KOLGU-4560 file (N, C-alpha, C; in nm, 3 decimals, padded with zeros to 5 digits):
<recs>
<n_xx: -04.988 n_yy: 06.239 n_zz: -19.043 ca_xx: -05.090 ca_yy: 06.342 ca_zz: -19.068 c_xx: -05.057 c_yy: 06.423 c_zz: -19.166 mol: A seq: 1 type: MET>
<n_xx: -05.102 n_yy: 06.473 n_zz: -19.275 ca_xx: -05.074 ca_yy: 06.539 ca_zz: -19.392 c_xx: -05.098 c_yy: 06.694 c_zz: -19.330 mol: A seq: 2 type: LYS>
<n_xx: -04.996 n_yy: 06.777 n_zz: -19.343 ca_xx: -05.008 ca_yy: 06.918 ca_zz: -19.313 c_xx: -05.017 c_yy: 06.986 c_zz: -19.467 mol: A seq: 3 type: LYS>
<n_xx: -05.155 n_yy: 07.073 n_zz: -19.470 ca_xx: -05.169 ca_yy: 07.142 ca_zz: -19.592 c_xx: -05.104 c_yy: 07.274 c_zz: -19.590 mol: A seq: 4 type: THR>
<n_xx: -05.043 n_yy: 07.316 n_zz: -19.693 ca_xx: -04.986 ca_yy: 07.437 ca_zz: -19.715 c_xx: -05.080 c_yy: 07.563 c_zz: -19.694 mol: A seq: 5 type: PRO>
<n_xx: -05.009 n_yy: 07.669 n_zz: -19.649 ca_xx: -05.087 ca_yy: 07.791 ca_zz: -19.606 c_xx: -05.122 c_yy: 07.861 c_zz: -19.749 mol: A seq: 6 type: PHE>
<n_xx: -05.232 n_yy: 07.876 n_zz: -19.767 ca_xx: -05.282 ca_yy: 07.951 ca_zz: -19.901 c_xx: -05.393 c_yy: 08.053 c_zz: -19.867 mol: A seq: 7 type: ARG>
<n_xx: -05.401 n_yy: 08.165 n_zz: -19.918 ca_xx: -05.493 ca_yy: 08.259 ca_zz: -19.905 c_xx: -05.620 c_yy: 08.238 c_zz: -20.002 mol: A seq: 8 type: LEU>
<n_xx: -05.732 n_yy: 08.258 n_zz: -19.934 ca_xx: -05.860 ca_yy: 08.259 ca_zz: -20.037 c_xx: -05.871 c_yy: 08.405 c_zz: -20.077 mol: A seq: 9 type: THR>
<n_xx: -05.939 n_yy: 08.404 n_zz: -20.206 ca_xx: -05.985 ca_yy: 08.539 ca_zz: -20.254 c_xx: -06.024 c_yy: 08.631 c_zz: -20.142 mol: A seq: 10 type: PRO>
<n_xx: -06.107 n_yy: 08.588 n_zz: -20.081 ca_xx: -06.162 ca_yy: 08.700 ca_zz: -19.976 c_xx: -06.052 c_yy: 08.739 c_zz: -19.883 mol: A seq: 11 type: TYR>
<n_xx: -05.951 n_yy: 08.655 n_zz: -19.835 ca_xx: -05.853 ca_yy: 08.708 ca_zz: -19.776 c_xx: -05.740 c_yy: 08.794 c_zz: -19.851 mol: A seq: 12 type: GLN>
<n_xx: -05.742 n_yy: 08.774 n_zz: -19.958 ca_xx: -05.643 ca_yy: 08.868 ca_zz: -20.046 c_xx: -05.715 c_yy: 08.990 c_zz: -20.054 mol: A seq: 13 type: VAL>
<n_xx: -05.835 n_yy: 08.988 n_zz: -20.068 ca_xx: -05.911 ca_yy: 09.132 ca_zz: -20.069 c_xx: -05.889 c_yy: 09.201 c_zz: -19.953 mol: A seq: 14 type: GLN>
<n_xx: -05.904 n_yy: 09.129 n_zz: -19.840 ca_xx: -05.886 ca_yy: 09.200 ca_zz: -19.696 c_xx: -05.743 c_yy: 09.257 c_zz: -19.679 mol: A seq: 15 type: TRP>
<n_xx: -05.660 n_yy: 09.164 n_zz: -19.733 ca_xx: -05.511 ca_yy: 09.219 ca_zz: -19.705 c_xx: -05.486 c_yy: 09.333 c_zz: -19.798 mol: A seq: 16 type: LEU>
<n_xx: -05.560 n_yy: 09.336 n_zz: -19.927 ca_xx: -05.548 ca_yy: 09.475 ca_zz: -20.007 c_xx: -05.614 c_yy: 09.588 c_zz: -19.941 mol: A seq: 17 type: MET>
<n_xx: -05.706 n_yy: 09.563 n_zz: -19.872 ca_xx: -05.797 ca_yy: 09.693 ca_zz: -19.803 c_xx: -05.724 c_yy: 09.714 c_zz: -19.694 mol: A seq: 18 type: LEU>
<n_xx: -05.669 n_yy: 09.640 n_zz: -19.598 ca_xx: -05.603 ca_yy: 09.662 ca_zz: -19.507 c_xx: -05.448 c_yy: 09.758 c_zz: -19.534 mol: A seq: 19 type: VAL>
<n_xx: -05.399 n_yy: 09.678 n_zz: -19.635 ca_xx: -05.269 ca_yy: 09.758 ca_zz: -19.674 c_xx: -05.293 c_yy: 09.878 c_zz: -19.732 mol: A seq: 20 type: GLY>
<n_xx: -05.380 n_yy: 09.889 n_zz: -19.817 ca_xx: -05.409 ca_yy: 10.049 ca_zz: -19.869 c_xx: -05.453 c_yy: 10.130 c_zz: -19.747 mol: A seq: 21 type: PHE>
<n_xx: -05.531 n_yy: 10.087 n_zz: -19.670 ca_xx: -05.566 ca_yy: 10.172 ca_zz: -19.541 c_xx: -05.463 c_yy: 10.199 c_zz: -19.474 mol: A seq: 22 type: LEU>
<n_xx: -05.382 n_yy: 10.115 n_zz: -19.426 ca_xx: -05.271 ca_yy: 10.150 ca_zz: -19.336 c_xx: -05.154 c_yy: 10.233 c_zz: -19.418 mol: A seq: 23 type: SER>
<n_xx: -05.134 n_yy: 10.217 n_zz: -19.534 ca_xx: -05.049 ca_yy: 10.291 ca_zz: -19.614 c_xx: -05.093 c_yy: 10.438 c_zz: -19.618 mol: A seq: 24 type: LEU>
<n_xx: -05.219 n_yy: 10.468 n_zz: -19.644 ca_xx: -05.298 ca_yy: 10.591 ca_zz: -19.648 c_xx: -05.290 c_yy: 10.658 c_zz: -19.513 mol: A seq: 25 type: GLY>
<n_xx: -05.306 n_yy: 10.588 n_zz: -19.415 ca_xx: -05.307 ca_yy: 10.656 ca_zz: -19.276 c_xx: -05.169 c_yy: 10.708 c_zz: -19.241 mol: A seq: 26 type: TYR>
<n_xx: -05.058 n_yy: 10.597 n_zz: -19.282 ca_xx: -04.923 ca_yy: 10.619 ca_zz: -19.236 c_xx: -04.878 c_yy: 10.757 c_zz: -19.336 mol: A seq: 27 type: ALA>
<n_xx: -04.920 n_yy: 10.753 n_zz: -19.461 ca_xx: -04.889 ca_yy: 10.883 ca_zz: -19.541 c_xx: -04.948 c_yy: 10.991 c_zz: -19.471 mol: A seq: 28 type: PHE>
<n_xx: -05.056 n_yy: 11.002 n_zz: -19.432 ca_xx: -05.144 ca_yy: 11.112 ca_zz: -19.348 c_xx: -05.056 c_yy: 11.152 c_zz: -19.223 mol: A seq: 29 type: TYR>
<n_xx: -05.018 n_yy: 11.062 n_zz: -19.158 ca_xx: -04.951 ca_yy: 11.100 ca_zz: -19.042 c_xx: -04.825 c_yy: 11.160 c_zz: -19.064 mol: A seq: 30 type: VAL>
<n_xx: -04.746 n_yy: 11.099 n_zz: -19.174 ca_xx: -04.628 ca_yy: 11.159 ca_zz: -19.193 c_xx: -04.629 c_yy: 11.284 c_zz: -19.265 mol: A seq: 31 type: ARG>
<n_xx: -04.684 n_yy: 11.314 n_zz: -19.362 ca_xx: -04.703 ca_yy: 11.425 ca_zz: -19.445 c_xx: -04.796 c_yy: 11.564 c_zz: -19.377 mol: A seq: 32 type: TYR>
<n_xx: -04.900 n_yy: 11.510 n_zz: -19.308 ca_xx: -04.964 ca_yy: 11.610 ca_zz: -19.261 c_xx: -04.976 c_yy: 11.637 c_zz: -19.114 mol: A seq: 33 type: LEU>
<n_xx: -04.902 n_yy: 11.566 n_zz: -19.041 ca_xx: -04.885 ca_yy: 11.571 ca_zz: -18.899 c_xx: -04.746 c_yy: 11.575 c_zz: -18.848 mol: A seq: 34 type: MET>
<n_xx: -04.653 n_yy: 11.490 n_zz: -18.921 ca_xx: -04.506 ca_yy: 11.492 ca_zz: -18.875 c_xx: -04.433 c_yy: 11.600 c_zz: -18.940 mol: A seq: 35 type: ILE>
<n_xx: -04.421 n_yy: 11.597 n_zz: -19.070 ca_xx: -04.352 ca_yy: 11.702 ca_zz: -19.153 c_xx: -04.408 c_yy: 11.815 c_zz: -19.192 mol: A seq: 36 type: GLU>
<n_xx: -04.538 n_yy: 11.835 n_zz: -19.165 ca_xx: -04.598 ca_yy: 11.995 ca_zz: -19.207 c_xx: -04.577 c_yy: 12.092 c_zz: -19.092 mol: A seq: 37 type: PHE>
<n_xx: -04.494 n_yy: 12.182 n_zz: -19.129 ca_xx: -04.439 ca_yy: 12.259 ca_zz: -19.029 c_xx: -04.531 c_yy: 12.346 c_zz: -18.939 mol: A seq: 38 type: SER>
<n_xx: -04.642 n_yy: 12.397 n_zz: -19.009 ca_xx: -04.749 ca_yy: 12.469 ca_zz: -18.912 c_xx: -04.802 c_yy: 12.386 c_zz: -18.820 mol: A seq: 39 type: GLN>
<n_xx: -04.845 n_yy: 12.252 n_zz: -18.850 ca_xx: -04.902 ca_yy: 12.182 ca_zz: -18.764 c_xx: -04.799 c_yy: 12.133 c_zz: -18.651 mol: A seq: 40 type: PHE>
<n_xx: -04.660 n_yy: 12.118 n_zz: -18.694 ca_xx: -04.556 ca_yy: 12.064 ca_zz: -18.575 c_xx: -04.559 c_yy: 12.225 c_zz: -18.489 mol: A seq: 41 type: ALA>
<n_xx: -04.546 n_yy: 12.313 n_zz: -18.545 ca_xx: -04.526 ca_yy: 12.444 ca_zz: -18.454 c_xx: -04.660 c_yy: 12.469 c_zz: -18.363 mol: A seq: 42 type: LEU>
<n_xx: -04.767 n_yy: 12.429 n_zz: -18.409 ca_xx: -04.887 ca_yy: 12.439 ca_zz: -18.325 c_xx: -04.872 c_yy: 12.332 c_zz: -18.229 mol: A seq: 43 type: ALA>
<n_xx: -04.829 n_yy: 12.207 n_zz: -18.254 ca_xx: -04.827 ca_yy: 12.117 ca_zz: -18.159 c_xx: -04.725 c_yy: 12.152 c_zz: -18.051 mol: A seq: 44 type: CYS>
<n_xx: -04.618 n_yy: 12.194 n_zz: -18.104 ca_xx: -04.491 ca_yy: 12.241 ca_zz: -18.015 c_xx: -04.552 c_yy: 12.359 c_zz: -17.939 mol: A seq: 45 type: ASP>
<n_xx: -04.639 n_yy: 12.423 n_zz: -17.961 ca_xx: -04.674 ca_yy: 12.540 ca_zz: -17.877 c_xx: -04.793 c_yy: 12.497 c_zz: -17.770 mol: A seq: 46 type: ALA>
<n_xx: -04.795 n_yy: 12.371 n_zz: -17.747 ca_xx: -04.882 ca_yy: 12.316 ca_zz: -17.644 c_xx: -05.008 c_yy: 12.311 c_zz: -17.675 mol: A seq: 47 type: ALA>
<n_xx: -05.063 n_yy: 12.284 n_zz: -17.801 ca_xx: -05.189 ca_yy: 12.265 ca_zz: -17.852 c_xx: -05.236 c_yy: 12.110 c_zz: -17.803 mol: A seq: 48 type: ALA>
<n_xx: -05.313 n_yy: 12.098 n_zz: -17.717 ca_xx: -05.367 ca_yy: 11.968 ca_zz: -17.674 c_xx: -05.469 c_yy: 11.899 c_zz: -17.757 mol: A seq: 49 type: LEU>
<n_xx: -05.453 n_yy: 11.857 n_zz: -17.861 ca_xx: -05.543 ca_yy: 11.805 ca_zz: -17.939 c_xx: -05.516 c_yy: 11.646 c_zz: -17.967 mol: A seq: 50 type: THR>
<n_xx: -05.604 n_yy: 11.575 n_zz: -18.013 ca_xx: -05.599 ca_yy: 11.429 ca_zz: -18.052 c_xx: -05.488 c_yy: 11.408 c_zz: -18.159 mol: A seq: 51 type: ALA>
<n_xx: -05.494 n_yy: 11.506 n_zz: -18.262 ca_xx: -05.385 ca_yy: 11.481 ca_zz: -18.347 c_xx: -05.252 c_yy: 11.510 c_zz: -18.317 mol: A seq: 52 type: SER>
<n_xx: -05.230 n_yy: 11.613 n_zz: -18.201 ca_xx: -05.107 ca_yy: 11.624 ca_zz: -18.142 c_xx: -05.042 c_yy: 11.517 c_zz: -18.060 mol: A seq: 53 type: CYS>
<n_xx: -05.170 n_yy: 11.452 n_zz: -18.024 ca_xx: -05.119 ca_yy: 11.310 ca_zz: -17.935 c_xx: -05.064 c_yy: 11.212 c_zz: -18.029 mol: A seq: 54 type: THR>
<n_xx: -05.154 n_yy: 11.196 n_zz: -18.125 ca_xx: -05.115 ca_yy: 11.093 ca_zz: -18.241 c_xx: -04.982 c_yy: 11.136 c_zz: -18.298 mol: A seq: 55 type: ILE>
<n_xx: -04.948 n_yy: 11.256 n_zz: -18.315 ca_xx: -04.831 ca_yy: 11.285 ca_zz: -18.364 c_xx: -04.705 c_yy: 11.259 c_zz: -18.259 mol: A seq: 56 type: ARG>
<n_xx: -04.718 n_yy: 11.273 n_zz: -18.153 ca_xx: -04.616 ca_yy: 11.266 ca_zz: -18.046 c_xx: -04.593 c_yy: 11.100 c_zz: -18.013 mol: A seq: 57 type: SER>
<n_xx: -04.703 n_yy: 11.022 n_zz: -18.012 ca_xx: -04.690 ca_yy: 10.877 ca_zz: -18.015 c_xx: -04.634 c_yy: 10.835 c_zz: -18.150 mol: A seq: 58 type: VAL>
<n_xx: -04.667 n_yy: 10.871 n_zz: -18.256 ca_xx: -04.602 ca_yy: 10.821 ca_zz: -18.376 c_xx: -04.452 c_yy: 10.839 c_zz: -18.382 mol: A seq: 59 type: ALA>
<n_xx: -04.423 n_yy: 10.971 n_zz: -18.337 ca_xx: -04.279 ca_yy: 11.013 ca_zz: -18.330 c_xx: -04.200 c_yy: 10.930 c_zz: -18.237 mol: A seq: 60 type: THR>
<n_xx: -04.262 n_yy: 10.899 n_zz: -18.107 ca_xx: -04.194 ca_yy: 10.806 ca_zz: -18.012 c_xx: -04.161 c_yy: 10.677 c_zz: -18.094 mol: A seq: 61 type: TYR>
<n_xx: -04.272 n_yy: 10.647 n_zz: -18.140 ca_xx: -04.252 ca_yy: 10.501 ca_zz: -18.197 c_xx: -04.157 c_yy: 10.474 c_zz: -18.300 mol: A seq: 62 type: LEU>
<n_xx: -04.152 n_yy: 10.576 n_zz: -18.374 ca_xx: -04.062 ca_yy: 10.562 ca_zz: -18.495 c_xx: -03.922 c_yy: 10.587 c_zz: -18.454 mol: A seq: 63 type: PHE>
<n_xx: -03.895 n_yy: 10.673 n_zz: -18.349 ca_xx: -03.755 ca_yy: 10.690 ca_zz: -18.307 c_xx: -03.715 c_yy: 10.589 c_zz: -18.223 mol: A seq: 64 type: LYS>
<n_xx: -03.797 n_yy: 10.477 n_zz: -18.173 ca_xx: -03.752 ca_yy: 10.356 ca_zz: -18.105 c_xx: -03.751 c_yy: 10.244 c_zz: -18.201 mol: A seq: 65 type: ASN>
<n_xx: -03.795 n_yy: 10.259 n_zz: -18.325 ca_xx: -03.794 ca_yy: 10.143 ca_zz: -18.421 c_xx: -03.901 c_yy: 10.035 c_zz: -18.386 mol: A seq: 66 type: SER>
<n_xx: -04.006 n_yy: 10.111 n_zz: -18.315 ca_xx: -04.106 ca_yy: 10.005 ca_zz: -18.265 c_xx: -04.191 c_yy: 09.931 c_zz: -18.396 mol: A seq: 67 type: VAL>
<n_xx: -04.196 n_yy: 10.027 n_zz: -18.493 ca_xx: -04.299 ca_yy: 09.944 ca_zz: -18.626 c_xx: -04.191 c_yy: 09.847 c_zz: -18.694 mol: A seq: 68 type: PHE>
<n_xx: -04.071 n_yy: 09.867 n_zz: -18.719 ca_xx: -03.981 ca_yy: 09.771 ca_zz: -18.770 c_xx: -03.976 c_yy: 09.654 c_zz: -18.698 mol: A seq: 69 type: GLY>
<n_xx: -03.927 n_yy: 09.678 n_zz: -18.560 ca_xx: -03.939 ca_yy: 09.561 ca_zz: -18.471 c_xx: -04.063 c_yy: 09.459 c_zz: -18.461 mol: A seq: 70 type: ILE>
<n_xx: -04.164 n_yy: 09.542 n_zz: -18.459 ca_xx: -04.300 ca_yy: 09.454 ca_zz: -18.427 c_xx: -04.323 c_yy: 09.375 c_zz: -18.581 mol: A seq: 71 type: SER>
<n_xx: -04.299 n_yy: 09.457 n_zz: -18.679 ca_xx: -04.320 ca_yy: 09.399 ca_zz: -18.815 c_xx: -04.230 c_yy: 09.270 c_zz: -18.828 mol: A seq: 72 type: ALA>
<n_xx: -04.098 n_yy: 09.276 n_zz: -18.802 ca_xx: -04.018 ca_yy: 09.158 ca_zz: -18.831 c_xx: -04.043 c_yy: 09.061 c_zz: -18.709 mol: A seq: 73 type: LEU>
<n_xx: -04.122 n_yy: 09.080 n_zz: -18.586 ca_xx: -04.111 ca_yy: 08.984 ca_zz: -18.497 c_xx: -04.254 c_yy: 08.913 c_zz: -18.550 mol: A seq: 74 type: ALA>
<n_xx: -04.377 n_yy: 08.987 n_zz: -18.577 ca_xx: -04.485 ca_yy: 08.911 ca_zz: -18.640 c_xx: -04.450 c_yy: 08.830 c_zz: -18.763 mol: A seq: 75 type: ILE>
<n_xx: -04.383 n_yy: 08.900 n_zz: -18.849 ca_xx: -04.335 ca_yy: 08.831 ca_zz: -18.966 c_xx: -04.266 c_yy: 08.673 c_zz: -18.960 mol: A seq: 76 type: ALA>
<n_xx: -04.175 n_yy: 08.694 n_zz: -18.856 ca_xx: -04.104 ca_yy: 08.549 ca_zz: -18.825 c_xx: -04.216 c_yy: 08.461 c_zz: -18.738 mol: A seq: 77 type: MET>
<n_xx: -04.297 n_yy: 08.532 n_zz: -18.666 ca_xx: -04.407 ca_yy: 08.435 ca_zz: -18.624 c_xx: -04.486 c_yy: 08.367 c_zz: -18.731 mol: A seq: 78 type: LEU>
<n_xx: -04.524 n_yy: 08.448 n_zz: -18.829 ca_xx: -04.611 ca_yy: 08.410 ca_zz: -18.943 c_xx: -04.523 c_yy: 08.280 c_zz: -19.018 mol: A seq: 79 type: ASN>
<n_xx: -04.386 n_yy: 08.315 n_zz: -19.021 ca_xx: -04.302 ca_yy: 08.198 ca_zz: -19.098 c_xx: -04.310 c_yy: 08.086 c_zz: -19.027 mol: A seq: 80 type: LEU>
<n_xx: -04.311 n_yy: 08.072 n_zz: -18.881 ca_xx: -04.342 ca_yy: 07.957 ca_zz: -18.807 c_xx: -04.476 c_yy: 07.882 c_zz: -18.798 mol: A seq: 81 type: MET>
<n_xx: -04.556 n_yy: 07.983 n_zz: -18.788 ca_xx: -04.701 ca_yy: 07.909 ca_zz: -18.787 c_xx: -04.797 c_yy: 08.034 c_zz: -18.874 mol: A seq: 82 type: ARG>
<n_xx: -04.814 n_yy: 08.012 n_zz: -19.025 ca_xx: -04.867 ca_yy: 08.101 ca_zz: -19.077 c_xx: -05.027 c_yy: 08.106 c_zz: -19.068 mol: A seq: 83 type: PRO>
<n_xx: -05.077 n_yy: 08.234 n_zz: -19.046 ca_xx: -05.228 ca_yy: 08.243 ca_zz: -19.033 c_xx: -05.267 c_yy: 08.379 c_zz: -19.082 mol: A seq: 84 type: SER>
<n_xx: -05.376 n_yy: 08.419 n_zz: -19.111 ca_xx: -05.425 ca_yy: 08.551 ca_zz: -19.174 c_xx: -05.402 c_yy: 08.641 c_zz: -19.075 mol: A seq: 85 type: ILE>
<n_xx: -05.420 n_yy: 08.622 n_zz: -18.934 ca_xx: -05.398 ca_yy: 08.752 ca_zz: -18.845 c_xx: -05.263 c_yy: 08.773 c_zz: -18.824 mol: A seq: 86 type: VAL>
<n_xx: -05.172 n_yy: 08.693 n_zz: -18.852 ca_xx: -05.017 ca_yy: 08.729 ca_zz: -18.846 c_xx: -04.992 c_yy: 08.808 c_zz: -18.968 mol: A seq: 87 type: LEU>
<n_xx: -05.039 n_yy: 08.761 n_zz: -19.070 ca_xx: -05.015 ca_yy: 08.825 ca_zz: -19.222 c_xx: -05.079 c_yy: 08.967 c_zz: -19.190 mol: A seq: 88 type: VAL>
<n_xx: -05.182 n_yy: 08.988 n_zz: -19.134 ca_xx: -05.263 ca_yy: 09.123 ca_zz: -19.133 c_xx: -05.170 c_yy: 09.223 c_zz: -19.035 mol: A seq: 89 type: THR>
<n_xx: -05.139 n_yy: 09.162 n_zz: -18.928 ca_xx: -05.057 ca_yy: 09.228 ca_zz: -18.831 c_xx: -04.924 c_yy: 09.285 c_zz: -18.871 mol: A seq: 90 type: GLY>
<n_xx: -04.839 n_yy: 09.197 n_zz: -18.927 ca_xx: -04.720 ca_yy: 09.227 ca_zz: -18.995 c_xx: -04.732 c_yy: 09.332 c_zz: -19.136 mol: A seq: 91 type: ALA>
<n_xx: -04.822 n_yy: 09.309 n_zz: -19.208 ca_xx: -04.862 ca_yy: 09.409 ca_zz: -19.304 c_xx: -04.893 c_yy: 09.544 c_zz: -19.254 mol: A seq: 92 type: LEU>
<n_xx: -04.965 n_yy: 09.558 n_zz: -19.157 ca_xx: -04.986 ca_yy: 09.688 ca_zz: -19.096 c_xx: -04.854 c_yy: 09.749 c_zz: -19.042 mol: A seq: 93 type: ILE>
<n_xx: -04.799 n_yy: 09.695 n_zz: -18.969 ca_xx: -04.674 ca_yy: 09.698 ca_zz: -18.898 c_xx: -04.555 c_yy: 09.748 c_zz: -19.009 mol: A seq: 94 type: ALA>
<n_xx: -04.547 n_yy: 09.669 n_zz: -19.085 ca_xx: -04.459 ca_yy: 09.702 ca_zz: -19.192 c_xx: -04.490 c_yy: 09.829 c_zz: -19.289 mol: A seq: 95 type: ALA>
<n_xx: -04.622 n_yy: 09.838 n_zz: -19.330 ca_xx: -04.656 ca_yy: 09.967 ca_zz: -19.390 c_xx: -04.622 c_yy: 10.082 c_zz: -19.319 mol: A seq: 96 type: CYS>
<n_xx: -04.684 n_yy: 10.095 n_zz: -19.183 ca_xx: -04.627 ca_yy: 10.217 ca_zz: -19.097 c_xx: -04.475 c_yy: 10.213 c_zz: -19.087 mol: A seq: 97 type: PHE>
<n_xx: -04.396 n_yy: 10.121 n_zz: -19.082 ca_xx: -04.264 ca_yy: 10.118 ca_zz: -19.060 c_xx: -04.202 c_yy: 10.182 c_zz: -19.172 mol: A seq: 98 type: GLY>
<n_xx: -04.239 n_yy: 10.125 n_zz: -19.294 ca_xx: -04.169 ca_yy: 10.185 ca_zz: -19.433 c_xx: -04.196 c_yy: 10.337 c_zz: -19.452 mol: A seq: 99 type: ILE>
<n_xx: -04.311 n_yy: 10.373 n_zz: -19.430 ca_xx: -04.355 ca_yy: 10.515 ca_zz: -19.444 c_xx: -04.281 c_yy: 10.593 c_zz: -19.348 mol: A seq: 100 type: VAL>
<n_xx: -04.296 n_yy: 10.550 n_zz: -19.203 ca_xx: -04.247 ca_yy: 10.645 ca_zz: -19.086 c_xx: -04.112 c_yy: 10.597 c_zz: -19.075 mol: A seq: 101 type: LEU>
<n_xx: -04.001 n_yy: 10.583 n_zz: -19.139 ca_xx: -03.866 ca_yy: 10.607 ca_zz: -19.128 c_xx: -03.805 c_yy: 10.484 c_zz: -19.070 mol: A seq: 102 type: TYR>
<n_xx: -03.893 n_yy: 10.348 n_zz: -19.045 ca_xx: -03.818 ca_yy: 10.227 ca_zz: -19.004 c_xx: -03.799 c_yy: 10.140 c_zz: -19.131 mol: A seq: 103 type: ASN>
<n_xx: -03.726 n_yy: 10.173 n_zz: -19.249 ca_xx: -03.724 ca_yy: 10.126 ca_zz: -19.362 c_xx: -03.652 c_yy: 09.971 c_zz: -19.378 mol: A seq: 104 type: ILE>
<n_xx: -03.543 n_yy: 09.960 n_zz: -19.293 ca_xx: -03.437 ca_yy: 09.857 ca_zz: -19.291 c_xx: -03.518 c_yy: 09.738 c_zz: -19.243 mol: A seq: 105 type: ALA>
<n_xx: -03.558 n_yy: 09.759 n_zz: -19.111 ca_xx: -03.637 ca_yy: 09.657 ca_zz: -19.034 c_xx: -03.746 c_yy: 09.613 c_zz: -19.092 mol: A seq: 106 type: LEU>
<n_xx: -03.849 n_yy: 09.698 n_zz: -19.155 ca_xx: -03.970 ca_yy: 09.679 ca_zz: -19.247 c_xx: -03.939 c_yy: 09.595 c_zz: -19.359 mol: A seq: 107 type: SER>
<n_xx: -03.861 n_yy: 09.653 n_zz: -19.433 ca_xx: -03.815 ca_yy: 09.584 ca_zz: -19.557 c_xx: -03.775 c_yy: 09.438 c_zz: -19.541 mol: A seq: 108 type: GLY>
<n_xx: -03.689 n_yy: 09.393 n_zz: -19.422 ca_xx: -03.665 ca_yy: 09.266 ca_zz: -19.387 c_xx: -03.794 c_yy: 09.200 c_zz: -19.351 mol: A seq: 109 type: VAL>
<n_xx: -03.878 n_yy: 09.266 n_zz: -19.280 ca_xx: -04.016 ca_yy: 09.210 ca_zz: -19.243 c_xx: -04.092 c_yy: 09.181 c_zz: -19.365 mol: A seq: 110 type: ALA>
<n_xx: -04.107 n_yy: 09.243 n_zz: -19.461 ca_xx: -04.182 ca_yy: 09.223 ca_zz: -19.587 c_xx: -04.119 c_yy: 09.101 c_zz: -19.648 mol: A seq: 111 type: VAL>
<n_xx: -03.972 n_yy: 09.105 n_zz: -19.664 ca_xx: -03.933 ca_yy: 08.989 ca_zz: -19.719 c_xx: -03.957 c_yy: 08.857 c_zz: -19.636 mol: A seq: 112 type: GLY>
<n_xx: -03.943 n_yy: 08.858 n_zz: -19.514 ca_xx: -03.999 ca_yy: 08.748 ca_zz: -19.428 c_xx: -04.113 c_yy: 08.712 c_zz: -19.448 mol: A seq: 113 type: VAL>
<n_xx: -04.217 n_yy: 08.800 n_zz: -19.459 ca_xx: -04.354 ca_yy: 08.781 ca_zz: -19.482 c_xx: -04.378 c_yy: 08.686 c_zz: -19.624 mol: A seq: 114 type: LEU>
<n_xx: -04.316 n_yy: 08.763 n_zz: -19.731 ca_xx: -04.331 ca_yy: 08.686 ca_zz: -19.868 c_xx: -04.256 c_yy: 08.537 c_zz: -19.852 mol: A seq: 115 type: ILE>
<n_xx: -04.147 n_yy: 08.516 n_zz: -19.776 ca_xx: -04.076 ca_yy: 08.387 ca_zz: -19.752 c_xx: -04.202 c_yy: 08.297 c_zz: -19.691 mol: A seq: 116 type: LEU>
<n_xx: -04.287 n_yy: 08.340 n_zz: -19.616 ca_xx: -04.391 ca_yy: 08.266 ca_zz: -19.540 c_xx: -04.483 c_yy: 08.200 c_zz: -19.645 mol: A seq: 117 type: GLY>
<n_xx: -04.511 n_yy: 08.252 n_zz: -19.762 ca_xx: -04.579 ca_yy: 08.208 ca_zz: -19.858 c_xx: -04.518 c_yy: 08.097 c_zz: -19.951 mol: A seq: 118 type: PHE>
<n_xx: -04.375 n_yy: 08.095 n_zz: -19.932 ca_xx: -04.300 ca_yy: 08.001 ca_zz: -20.024 c_xx: -04.300 c_yy: 07.849 c_zz: -19.963 mol: A seq: 119 type: ALA>
<n_xx: -04.403 n_yy: 07.803 n_zz: -19.961 ca_xx: -04.421 ca_yy: 07.663 ca_zz: -19.910 c_xx: -04.405 c_yy: 07.566 c_zz: -20.060 mol: A seq: 120 type: ARG>
<n_xx: -04.391 n_yy: 07.448 n_zz: -20.009 ca_xx: -04.384 ca_yy: 07.345 ca_zz: -20.132 c_xx: -04.505 c_yy: 07.296 c_zz: -20.182 mol: A seq: 121 type: PRO>
<n_xx: -04.546 n_yy: 07.283 n_zz: -20.285 ca_xx: -04.653 ca_yy: 07.240 ca_zz: -20.352 c_xx: -04.694 c_yy: 07.117 c_zz: -20.293 mol: A seq: 122 type: ALA>
<n_xx: -04.827 n_yy: 07.057 n_zz: -20.287 ca_xx: -04.837 ca_yy: 06.925 ca_zz: -20.244 c_xx: -04.815 c_yy: 06.822 c_zz: -20.352 mol: A seq: 123 type: PRO>
<n_xx: -04.783 n_yy: 06.713 n_zz: -20.309 ca_xx: -04.719 ca_yy: 06.595 ca_zz: -20.393 c_xx: -04.850 c_yy: 06.530 c_zz: -20.447 mol: A seq: 124 type: ALA>
<n_xx: -04.830 n_yy: 06.509 n_zz: -20.583 ca_xx: -04.931 ca_yy: 06.466 ca_zz: -20.661 c_xx: -04.899 c_yy: 06.325 c_zz: -20.672 mol: A seq: 125 type: THR>
<n_xx: -05.015 n_yy: 06.247 n_zz: -20.680 ca_xx: -04.999 ca_yy: 06.088 ca_zz: -20.706 c_xx: -05.010 c_yy: 06.046 c_zz: -20.850 mol: A seq: 126 type: ALA>
</recs>
């Protein structure tokens, strides 16, 4: 049984670009307008119960425990073993959030493993 290499279609590449830009944009929004913005941080620390403060506290908890980096690396390793567009999308989202939200080392390794997942041998020509 011949195994075909994993290759993305142009629509899948466009999907990954859209997801990547949206996740990077939201990660920058969370970092610079929710976590590092001092007036917002003071309002949330003064017991303001809003959805934005909940997002801020969840994101802070997740990056302190390296959840973004660990999940990006785990999904990228799964993609290396059995490549699929779903795993590439999940690893891309987790890596984008991890790189922007202080989990740079693990997320950087995950991006490297994700790129390594595309390094498949070319099909043999007859």
